[in-house]
N, C-alpha and C positions, 0 to 999 in steps of 0.2 A: 507706275506710280509716280507722279512728277513731284519734284522737291518744290516746297514752298520757298520762295525767297524771304528771307527775314534780315532785318538789320542788326548788325552785331556791334557791340560796344567797341568804339576805336582803340580804346586802350587795351582791350583784349587781343584784337588782331594786331596791335603794334607789338605787344608782348610776345605773341606766337611767333611774328616775322622775326623779332630779334633773338629769339631761341633757336630758330632755324637757321639763321645767319651764323650765329654762334657756333652751331654743330658744324656748318659747312667750312666756316673759317679754321676751325681748330683740327679738322681732320688731316691735313697734310703733316703737322707738326706730330700729331698722335702716331701717325703711320711712319715718320722717320725714327720717333723715339722708339717704337717697337722694332723697327728694323735695326737700330743701334745696339739694343739689348739682344736681339737674336746674333747678331754679329759678335759681340763680346763673349756670349757663352760659347758659341762655335769656336772661337779662337781660343777660349780657355780649356775646352775639352781637347782641341788639336794638340796643344801644349803639354796636357796633362798626359796624353797618349805618346808624345814625343820622348818626355822624361821616363815614363814605364818602358817603353822600346829601349832607350839608352841604357837602364838599370838592368834590363835582361841581358842585353848584349854585354854588359860587364861580367855578370853572374856566369854566362856562358864562357867567356874568355878566361875569367879565373879558374873555371872547372877544367878547361882545356890546358892551361898552362901547369895546373896542378898535376894533372895526368902525365903530361910530358916530363914533369920534372920526376915523377914517381918512375916513369920508364927509363930515364937516363941514369937514375941512382941505382935501379937493379941491374944495369948492363954492366 
C-alpha cells in the first residue's frame, strides 16, 4: 500500500520540529539532573549507614567496658 503524498501546513511541521528539537535539547540536562539526584540519595544513605555503624560500635564498646569493670570489681 503506497503512501499518498499530501501537503502539510508549514505551521504544523514547524511546531512539530520545534517540539522535537526541544526534547533533544533538554535531554542532557534532564539526565544530569537525574544523575545528581541519584548521587545525593546514595551519599545520604551511605552517611546514614556510617552513623548507624558508629552508634552500634559505641554500644558494643560500652557493654564491653561495663563487663570488664564488673569482672574487676568481683576480684
